[in-house]
C-alpha positions in Angstrom: 80.1 242.3 280.8 78.9 242.9 284.2 76.1 241.1 286.0 73.9 241.6 288.9 71.6 239.4 290.8 68.0 241.0 291.6 66.0 239.3 294.4 62.4 239.5 294.2 62.1 242.7 295.8 64.7 244.2 293.4 62.8 242.3 290.4 59.3 243.7 291.6 60.5 247.4 290.6 61.2 246.2 287.2 58.0 244.2 286.5 55.3 246.4 287.3 54.6 247.1 283.7 55.2 244.9 280.4 54.3 242.0 278.8 52.5 238.8 280.6 55.5 236.6 281.3 57.4 239.5 282.6 55.0 240.8 284.7 55.4 240.6 288.6 51.8 238.9 288.9 52.9 236.0 286.6 56.1 235.2 288.3 54.5 235.7 291.7 51.8 233.1 290.7 54.7 230.4 289.8 56.5 231.2 292.9 53.5 230.8 295.2 51.7 228.2 293.1 54.5 225.9 291.8 57.3 226.3 294.6 60.1 227.8 292.4 62.2 230.4 293.5 62.5 233.4 291.1 65.2 235.9 290.5 66.6 238.5 288.0 69.7 238.8 286.4 71.0 242.2 284.9 73.7 242.2 282.5 75.4 245.3 281.2 77.5 245.9 278.3 78.9 249.5 277.7 75.7 251.4 277.9 73.1 248.4 277.2 71.3 246.5 280.0 69.2 243.4 279.8 67.3 241.8 282.6 66.3 238.3 282.3 63.7 236.6 284.8 64.9 233.1 285.8 63.0 230.5 287.8 65.0 228.0 289.7 64.5 225.0 291.9 66.5 222.1 293.9 66.0 218.4 292.8 68.2 216.5 295.0 71.7 217.3 294.2 70.8 219.1 291.0 70.0 222.7 290.8 67.6 223.6 288.0 67.8 227.0 286.3 65.6 228.2 283.4 64.2 231.4 281.6 61.6 229.8 281.9 62.0 226.7 283.7 59.6 223.7 282.7 56.9 223.2 284.8 55.8 226.6 285.3 53.3 227.0 282.6 55.1 229.6 280.9 55.9 228.9 277.3 58.7 231.4 276.5 60.2 234.7 277.9 62.2 237.4 276.7 64.7 239.5 278.5 63.6 242.9 279.3 65.2 245.8 277.4 66.2 243.8 274.1 64.3 246.0 271.7 67.1 248.5 271.4 69.7 245.6 270.7 70.9 244.0 267.6 70.8 240.2 267.5 74.5 239.9 267.8 74.8 241.9 270.7 71.9 240.3 272.6 73.4 237.0 271.6 76.6 237.7 273.3 74.8 239.0 276.4 72.6 236.1 277.0 75.8 233.3 276.3 77.5 235.8 279.2 74.4 235.0 281.2 74.6 231.4 280.6 78.1 231.4 281.7 77.7 233.2 284.7 74.9 230.8 285.8 76.8 227.6 284.9 79.7 229.0 287.0 77.3 229.4 289.7 76.5 225.9 290.1 73.6 224.9 287.9 73.3 221.4 286.5 70.5 222.4 284.3 69.9 225.6 282.2 66.9 226.1 280.1 65.9 229.1 277.7 63.0 229.5 275.5 62.4 232.4 273.2 59.6 233.8 271.2 60.8 233.9 267.5 64.5 234.7 266.2 65.6 236.5 269.2 69.0 235.4 268.9 71.7 234.2 266.4 71.0 230.2 266.6 74.2 229.1 265.2 76.4 231.1 267.9 74.0 230.8 270.7 73.8 226.8 270.2 77.6 226.7 269.5 78.3 228.5 272.9 75.9 226.1 274.9 77.0 223.2 273.1 73.3 222.3 272.4 70.8 221.8 269.6 67.9 224.4 269.3 64.6 222.5 269.7 61.7 224.0 267.8 58.5 224.3 269.7 55.0 225.1 268.4 51.8 227.1 269.0 48.9 228.4 267.4 48.6 232.1 267.1 45.4 233.8 266.0 45.5 237.5 265.0 42.8 239.5 266.3 40.8 241.8 264.0 38.7 244.6 265.1 35.6 243.2 263.1 33.6 240.3 264.3 32.6 239.2 261.2 36.2 239.1 260.0 36.9 236.8 262.9 34.1 234.7 262.6 35.4 234.2 258.6 38.6 233.3 259.9 37.4 230.1 261.6 37.1 226.8 259.7 33.4 225.7 258.6 33.6 222.9 261.5 34.6 225.6 264.0 31.7 227.7 263.2 29.1 224.6 263.2 30.4 223.6 266.6 29.6 227.3 268.0 26.3 227.1 266.1 25.4 223.8 267.8 26.3 224.9 271.3 24.2 228.1 270.8 21.1 226.1 269.7 21.7 223.5 272.5 21.3 226.4 274.9 24.8 226.5 276.3 25.5 229.8 278.0 28.8 231.4 279.1 29.5 233.4 282.1 32.6 235.2 283.3 33.5 233.6 286.5 35.0 235.4 289.5 37.7 232.5 290.1 36.2 232.1 293.7 37.5 228.9 295.7 34.4 226.9 294.8 34.9 227.6 291.2 38.6 226.7 291.3 37.5 223.3 293.4 35.2 222.7 290.6 37.8 223.4 287.8 40.1 221.1 289.3 37.9 218.1 289.8 36.9 218.6 286.1 40.6 218.6 285.2 41.6 215.7 287.1 38.6 213.8 285.4 39.9 214.6 282.1 43.5 213.6 282.9 42.3 210.3 284.5 40.6 209.1 281.1 44.4 208.7 279.7 45.7 207.3 283.1 47.4 210.6 284.0 47.1 213.4 286.6 47.0 217.1 286.2 50.5 218.6 285.6 50.1 221.4 288.1 48.4 221.1 291.6 45.4 223.1 292.5 47.3 225.6 294.4 49.0 226.9 291.2 45.4 228.0 289.7 44.5 229.4 293.2 47.7 231.5 293.2 47.3 232.4 289.5 43.9 233.7 289.6 44.4 235.4 292.7 47.5 237.4 291.6 46.6 237.8 288.0 42.9 238.8 289.1 44.3 241.5 291.2 45.5 243.3 288.3 42.6 242.4 285.7 45.2 240.1 283.9 43.0 236.9 283.8 39.7 235.8 282.1 37.9 232.8 283.7 35.0 231.4 281.6 32.3 228.8 282.3 29.8 227.1 280.1 26.6 226.0 281.7 23.9 223.7 280.2 20.5 223.7 282.2 22.1 225.8 284.9 25.2 223.2 285.3 28.8 224.2 284.8 30.0 221.6 282.1 33.1 223.2 280.7 35.5 226.1 282.0 38.8 227.7 280.8 41.3 230.0 282.2 43.0 232.7 280.1 45.6 234.8 281.3 46.6 238.2 279.4 48.2 241.4 279.1 47.1 244.4 277.2 47.9 243.1 273.8 47.9 239.0 273.9 45.8 236.7 275.6 46.8 233.2 276.2 44.9 229.7 276.5 46.2 228.4 279.9 44.0 225.3 280.6 40.5 224.1 279.9 38.2 221.1 280.7 34.8 219.7 280.3 32.5 217.1 281.3 31.4 214.5 278.6 28.0 216.7 278.6 29.9 219.5 277.9 31.8 217.8 275.0 28.5 216.9 273.7 27.1 220.3 273.3 30.6 221.9 272.3 30.7 223.9 275.1 34.4 224.6 274.9 33.8 225.7 271.2 31.6 228.4 272.6 34.1 229.2 275.4 36.8 229.8 272.5 34.8 232.0 270.7 33.7 234.2 273.6 37.5 234.6 274.3 38.0 236.0 270.6 35.1 238.2 271.2 36.6 239.3 274.5 40.0 239.8 273.1 38.4 242.0 270.4 36.6 244.0 272.8 39.9 244.7 274.9 41.7 245.7 271.3 44.1 242.8 271.9 46.1 241.8 268.8 47.2 238.3 269.6 45.3 235.1 271.0 47.7 232.3 271.5 45.8 229.0 271.7 48.7 226.9 273.1 51.2 224.1 272.3 51.2 221.8 269.1 51.7 218.0 269.4 48.4 216.4 270.0 46.6 215.9 266.8 43.0 215.8 268.2 43.7 219.1 270.2 45.8 220.6 267.3 42.8 220.1 265.0 40.6 221.8 267.6 42.6 224.9 267.9 43.2 225.2 264.0 39.5 225.4 263.5 39.6 228.7 265.2 41.9 230.2 262.4 44.9 229.8 264.5 48.3 229.5 262.4 51.3 227.4 263.6 54.0 229.5 265.0 57.2 228.5 266.3 59.8 229.4 269.2 63.0 227.6 270.3 64.0 225.9 273.5 67.4 225.4 274.5 68.6 223.0 277.4 71.9 222.5 278.9 72.8 219.6 281.2 75.5 218.1 283.2 76.2 214.5 282.3 75.1 213.3 285.8 71.7 215.4 285.6 71.1 214.0 282.1 71.3 210.4 283.4 69.1 211.1 286.3 66.4 212.7 284.1 66.5 209.6 281.9 65.7 207.4 284.6 62.8 209.7 286.0 61.2 209.6 282.7 61.3 206.1 282.3 59.5 205.6 285.7 57.2 208.5 285.9 54.5 206.7 283.5 54.0 203.8 285.9 54.0 206.2 288.9 51.2 208.4 286.9 49.1 205.3 286.2 49.4 204.3 289.9 48.3 207.4 291.3 45.5 207.7 288.7 44.4 204.0 289.8 44.1 204.9 293.3 42.3 208.1 292.5 39.4 205.9 290.9 39.2 203.8 293.7 38.7 206.6 296.0 
């Protein structure tokens, strides 16, 4: 098999169309907002070709590479050109990509796929790792508003009614500088309640809204009560799929179910744009899982594969041991300020 690295300029030629996580507006947002580098890897076998999008960063002596790489707000990716390939052939090509990246000095390699893209047994044996099942909630969008309303659980419908009766109004936001500032301050306050800080810097949200907004691939909604914004949500999308990226609210917004009304408006937006899927995001926190399930979303699995050198693995364990202490310290400092 032959491999060819694509820099950002070359990758741009292949990513002007396509699904959300393959589009140039998305990977540019990650590069500018998170600080990762991005490259493409084209692999050919006979007359077949796939192109994978990889992110990479350097952490001290360790080179981390992923498709996607954690920290870039990308749940999963899929190589371009896979539609024509059998799972067996695609698996062999991806194993070849893994060996190529490993041979070029990676200390950590991560892959996450939507559904059963590869032969799990063959792929994990080749990488020497286990497949870790991850979860999200998927809501299939129907073209009928009453059907979508009926898909919701009764508590979800009741919360939407409560918000409407309480005078909560939803507005489409342009994502201007002042709105992003407000969103991020609300987000910091939400994280501070559990002694944490936001996972991403404000510049990531600025970059994402700028890049995706320029190609009409992001929805920003705000919920107002008596003229004051009390909840906000950011929803990137392509032509067929919309994604719940991040949301936050004040105590007042929570009291009047503002987030529930935001979600219902996302569903109606997806219907209007004839999208097929609303991905409400990952599972794992019971209270949030219950909230997402109330809109009719069903659990859906994808798979994560991580390979590490022994040295990188040891360093990572130490990092995750001290990280909670660091986050609590930062949160306490923020409260004092």
